[in-house]
MARLUMNU-385074 format. One line per 4 residues: their letters; for each residue x, y, z of C-alpha. Coordinates in pm, whole numbers. Example, Ala and Ser with C-alpha at 12.3 -4.5 7.8 and 13.67 -1.06 7.14 Angstrom:
BEGIN
as = 1230/-450/780 | 1367/-106/714
//
This chain:
BEGIN
mtyp = 6993/8656/12072 | 7191/8804/12357 | 7491/9029/12307 | 7780/8969/12245
ihrv = 7682/8752/11949 | 7900/8444/11892 | 7788/8212/11612 | 7986/7905/11504
dtel = 7899/7636/11252 | 8188/7421/11136 | 7960/7148/10997 | 7727/7327/10756
tlsd = 7909/7666/10774 | 7729/8001/10780 | 7546/8087/10458 | 7493/8441/10334
ddlr = 7135/8417/10464 | 7268/8313/10804 | 7507/8607/10796 | 7229/8851/10708
aild = 7018/8724/10999 | 7307/8767/11244 | 7377/9117/11113 | 7008/9203/11148
dfie = 7036/9106/11513 | 7349/9320/11550 | 7166/9613/11393 | 6866/9562/11622
qkal = 7084/9564/11932 | 7350/9819/11846 | 7266/10036/11546 | 6897/10125/11533
kakr = 6932/10448/11728 | 7260/10557/11568 | 7240/10866/11349 | 7611/10891/11256
ilil = 7807/10571/11191 | 8170/10514/11096 | 8268/10172/10960 | 8630/10054/10967
ppdi = 8657/9772/10711 | 8978/9614/10580 | 9112/9692/10233 | 9139/9466/9929
trfy = 9415/9259/10097 | 9136/9101/10306 | 8908/9042/10010 | 8822/8688/10119
skag = 8726/8786/10475 | 8353/8847/10406 | 8415/9198/10542 | 8312/9350/10211
fits = 7978/9169/10223 | 7924/9270/10587 | 8015/9634/10527 | 7789/9660/10223
ylyh = 7498/9496/10404 | 7527/9729/10703 | 7531/10029/10471 | 7224/9926/10275
qlkd = 7026/9839/10586 | 7112/10163/10766 | 7164/10429/10499 | 6805/10555/10511
raei = 6816/10619/10885 | 7179/10719/10949 | 7468/10912/10800 | 7740/10656/10724
fflp = 8107/10692/10634 | 8384/10439/10576 | 8746/10463/10688 | 8928/10156/10550
algt = 9184/10022/10797 | 9481/10064/10565 | 9767/10072/10813 | 10065/10145/10590
hepm = 9892/10021/10273 | 9816/10251/9983 | 9464/10404/9965 | 9197/10195/9795
sdsh = 9137/10270/9430 | 8784/10306/9294 | 8814/9965/9129 | 8922/9804/9458
idtm = 8627/9967/9636 | 8392/9832/9368 | 8542/9484/9395 | 8535/9477/9774
fgtd = 8211/9657/9859 | 8006/9675/9537 | 7952/9954/9291 | 7651/10126/9450
ipke = 7810/10294/9755 | 7907/10655/9677 | 8285/10686/9658 | 8284/11012/9854
lflp = 8177/10817/10162 | 8516/10639/10166 | 8768/10846/10361 | 9143/10779/10315
hqwr = 9363/10709/10617 | 9705/10874/10602 | 9908/10697/10868 | 10184/10959/10882
tdvv = 9965/11270/10910 | 9600/11203/11001 | 9635/11088/11362 | 9593/11223/11711
kmge = 9788/11093/12010 | 9565/10965/12290 | 9835/10847/12532 | 10134/10616/12544
isse = 10269/10285/12670 | 10549/10362/12914 | 10912/10277/12847 | 10907/10054/13155
rmaq = 10617/9852/13016 | 10779/9830/12672 | 11095/9699/12836 | 10890/9434/13020
lseg = 10710/9326/12705 | 11029/9310/12499 | 11224/9121/12766 | 11455/9420/12803
kldc = 11526/9469/12432 | 11341/9801/12389 | 11387/10122/12586 | 11122/10356/12445
tmev = 10764/10466/12489 | 10497/10378/12230 | 10226/10625/12135 | 9864/10519/12138
avnk = 9723/10716/11844 | 9434/10686/11599 | 9293/10869/11303 | 9159/11199/11429
llve = 8819/11130/11272 | 8746/10874/11543 | 8775/11127/11824 | 8707/11465/11666
enwd = 8377/11369/11500 | 8062/11290/11695 | 7987/10923/11613 | 7699/10729/11766
livs = 7857/10402/11653 | 8193/10291/11514 | 8198/9940/11366 | 8531/9766/11314
vgqi = 8491/9479/11067 | 8759/9219/10999 | 8891/8866/11002 | 9064/8672/11277
vphe = 9355/8477/11126 | 9712/8394/11234 | 9938/8698/11192 | 10312/8751/11188
vigm = 10334/9076/11389 | 10076/9028/11663 | 9991/8656/11673 | 9628/8673/11562
anyt = 9503/8955/11341 | 9229/9207/11409 | 9036/9328/11716 | 9226/9624/11867
knvl = 9489/9592/11592 | 9231/9701/11334 | 9196/10029/11523 | 9544/10106/11658
igvg = 9732/9978/11352 | 9468/9982/11078 | 9376/10346/11143 | 9671/10417/11372
gedt = 9975/10638/11354 | 10339/10622/11263 | 10486/10576/11611 | 10236/10304/11706
ihks = 10295/10115/11383 | 10674/10140/11398 | 10713/10046/11765 | 10457/9765/11769
hflg = 10609/9600/11463 | 10960/9629/11601 | 10847/9493/11939 | 10718/9184/11760
avyg = 11037/9148/11558 | 11276/9166/11853 | 11057/8934/12061 | 11056/8680/11778
meri = 10803/8616/11503 | 10804/8242/11557 | 10713/8289/11925 | 10416/8505/11824
mgrt = 10245/8364/11515 | 9918/8187/11588 | 9910/8292/11957 | 9606/8461/12109
sspv = 9831/8661/12342 | 10167/8816/12257 | 10365/9120/12371 | 10230/9318/12076
rqal = 9872/9213/12150 | 9919/9304/12517 | 10056/9648/12428 | 9771/9726/12189
negy = 9498/9593/12418 | 9637/9787/12713 | 9660/10106/12508 | 9309/10057/12375
dayl = 9168/9990/12723 | 9340/10293/12871 | 9262/10552/12604 | 8991/10435/12362
rhlp = 8730/10242/12563 | 8515/10554/12583 | 8454/10546/12208 | 8139/10365/12082
iefi = 8336/10092/11900 | 8187/9749/11828 | 8376/9467/11654 | 8244/9223/11395
ltvl = 8499/8945/11352 | 8485/8667/11092 | 8659/8330/11093 | 8683/8135/10768
gkks = 8798/7782/10700 | 8806/7536/10412 | 8495/7330/10341 | 8483/7096/10041
gkla = 8798/7264/9912 | 8653/7615/9927 | 8670/7899/10179 | 8358/7922/10392
lqgl = 8245/8140/10681 | 8240/7922/10991 | 8225/8179/11271 | 8098/8532/11332
fcgn = 8171/8716/11655 | 8012/9052/11742 | 8114/9231/12061 | 8352/9480/12216
ddnt = 8527/9271/12480 | 8839/9055/12503 | 8630/8738/12531 | 8477/8797/12187
yeqa = 8827/8822/12040 | 8952/8518/12235 | 8661/8297/12129 | 8719/8394/11766
ckls = 9088/8309/11808 | 9007/7961/11937 | 8804/7889/11626 | 9067/8038/11393
qqln = 9339/7828/11557 | 9122/7523/11498 | 9061/7609/11132 | 9362/7812/11016
lnll = 9660/7645/11185 | 9803/7378/10957 | 10037/7162/11165 | 10245/6921/10956
dkpi = 10409/6595/11056 | 10726/6670/10859 | 10906/6979/10729 | 10875/7101/10370
kkai = 11178/7068/10145 | 11017/7264/9862 | 10718/7496/9901 | 10540/7682/9622
vyld = 10327/7980/9724 | 10104/8176/9486 | 10034/8547/9537 | 9708/8671/9384
pnef = 9805/8967/9160 | 9498/9167/9274 | 9609/9138/9635 | 9989/9122/9638
kttw = 10185/9384/9446 | 10473/9436/9692 | 10703/9225/9903 | 10571/9429/10198
lgnk = 10251/9225/10157 | 10379/8934/9951 | 10627/8823/10215 | 10335/8659/10390
aiyr = 10455/8372/10172 | 10763/8363/10395 | 10602/8452/10728 | 10324/8196/10713
trma = 10536/7901/10597 | 10869/7961/10771 | 10793/7732/11067 | 10720/7452/10820
madd = 11030/7493/10605 | 11311/7242/10628 | 11667/7356/10681 | 11822/7411/10336
geli = 11476/7391/10179 | 11346/7621/9905 | 11044/7849/9909 | 10928/7946/9560
vlap = 10707/8257/9553 | 10495/8297/9239 | 10427/8672/9226 | 10258/8779/8900
glnr = 10147/9117/9038 | 10476/9221/9202 | 10588/9568/9092 | 10785/9710/9388
fged = 10895/9632/9743 | 10727/9882/9980 | 10372/10010/9995 | 10496/10370/10005
seid = 10802/10529/9847 | 10991/10584/10173 | 10967/10224/10288 | 11032/10097/9936
klir = 11356/10296/9936 | 11462/10148/10272 | 11396/9791/10159 | 11606/9851/9848
efgy = 11884/10009/10053 | 11913/9751/10330 | 11766/9431/10185 | 11650/9117/10361
kttd = 11971/9035/10544 | 12008/8843/10868 | 11840/8964/11185 | 12174/9061/11340
etla = 12268/9263/11031 | 11937/9450/11036 | 11962/9523/11409 | 12313/9658/11352
avqa = 12180/9875/11067 | 11914/10019/11300 | 12188/10121/11543 | 12401/10275/11269
nptl = 12143/10444/11047 | 11909/10715/11182 | 11670/10688/10887 | 11611/10318/10944
asnl = 11593/10378/11319 | 11311/10626/11260 | 11122/10371/11045 | 11117/10073/11278
saaa = 10826/9904/11102 | 11051/9881/10794 | 11329/9732/11008 | 11079/9485/11154
hlih = 10966/9392/10804 | 11326/9324/10698 | 11370/9096/11000 | 11044/8916/10925
gttn = 11148/8869/10563 | 11485/8711/10629 | 11539/8337/10654 | 11862/8395/10847
nrfk = 12020/8174/10582 | 11821/7872/10702 | 11634/7814/10375 | 11627/7971/10028
vtyc = 11364/8207/9886 | 11318/8230/9509 | 11091/8517/9403 | 10924/8475/9064
pgdg = 10768/8801/8940 | 10651/8879/8591 | 10798/9183/8420 | 10718/9426/8705
vsre = 11045/9368/8894 | 11379/9274/8742 | 11633/9007/8831 | 11872/9277/8947
eies = 11614/9424/9184 | 11520/9088/9339 | 11879/8981/9384 | 11976/9321/9529
vnyq = 11750/9256/9831 | 11903/8910/9885 | 11643/8681/9732 | 11700/8448/9441
ychl = 11521/8516/9112 | 11336/8327/8844 | 11094/8475/8594 | 10736/8370/8659
ddml = 10690/8224/8309 | 10996/8003/8346 | 10889/7871/8687 | 10534/7803/8568
kiyp = 10676/7578/8297 | 10825/7364/8573 | 10531/7391/8814 | 10210/7471/8622
ldsl = 9937/7586/8859 | 9673/7356/8715 | 9883/7058/8825 | 9899/7164/9190
engw = 9656/7122/9477 | 9681/7287/9817 | 9902/7076/10041 | 10136/6794/9946
ntld = 10183/6708/9577 | 10391/6431/9422 | 10483/6528/9066 | 10525/6297/8768
ngee = 10903/6304/8814 | 10865/6191/9176 | 10944/6532/9331 | 10738/6621/9637
vfyv = 10628/6984/9676 | 10390/7163/9911 | 10153/7417/9752 | 9980/7716/9916
snpa = 9738/7911/9699 | 9695/8202/9944 | 9935/8249/10236 | 9716/8516/10400
lglw = 9454/8260/10497 | 9653/8048/10740 | 9973/7946/10911 | 10177/7638/10828
atks = 10421/7483/11075 | 10555/7147/11176 | 10394/7022/11494 | 10729/7024/11668
sflq = 10823/7380/11564 | 10489/7520/11680 | 10434/7323/11998 | 10787/7358/12132
rgk = 10734/7735/12152 | 10431/7692/12378 | 10066/7757/12315
//
């Protein structure tokens, strides 16, 4: 098989044996001579991506001939616990091989995107440079091969997740993360989600091309879709070029964009407690359904694992202080408050998490977050147990449901796996 490797099967899907055979080909072409290898997998929030399987397989096939380390692409997420590592990658990889990424301290600046280019990309809304920085391990250690593993899926900040984002955000630095997220927010989330190209994607790709192309980085990108009601691997793309990313995007758009004929008056979204413990992550329930929500509709977020707002204490404090107010209110707060202005990814998150009073969000945690806390950040509250009495999970199927009382609701069991929009709301913003 020639390289890059692009394998698609939407009929039978790719079995684990198929995946092993493709990875063997990748190893044959790219890894056999490597003596020191760094793998950049996602964390537990991409549990369903097959990245854990891929990472584990690469390790076991190569560990006897190469020194291998893992640097999970955490971005701003908290470091993986031992139990998360076991769940994601198996129990037989030594824990000391997993290196933590500290996004505020562990990075080295490689270059920057100019203020002129940032102004172009933001349609004149931003007047700042953006650093291009990565974890210092990528450049200060002598690697024969760096493998970035991840899933292509619609994403709220950049349009489609992964590729250069896994490097420049996943193991990137504070300035890159803040500025890229804010660029996406001021440009407009609904103009970005599900698009192969966006201002954020252009900024990251240009920074990567200018300052990181000399590194021996190869990408392994998965695309999953539903088959017989279950998630299944339907595409695997190995390469290091834009075309590999773009071909994966085409398949993900085919499989992961859910375009509806009518808007949703009431949506119910479930957040897996092993995956979603904060609104920083859990607000994917809002991001991924907002273009499908009807005006004056209600989004009910079932959040059994919710125990705070931010992934780290500083961002958690900012979310509690400023709340999910309207976009204009958050932009005004950025201008007035130096602390928020120096944490632009938090400001971007607040903008992404607002409905601008177009529809209602009711968060339903267990006992990890109180009514007072939820209402203080401008969401409505219901305890999980009380909401489950009204909408028991075993009575709901993904998609449209008509209940015994005649009420119609739309159910999403995992918002991270797709994007839901009305055909009109998506198509009117251009492809």
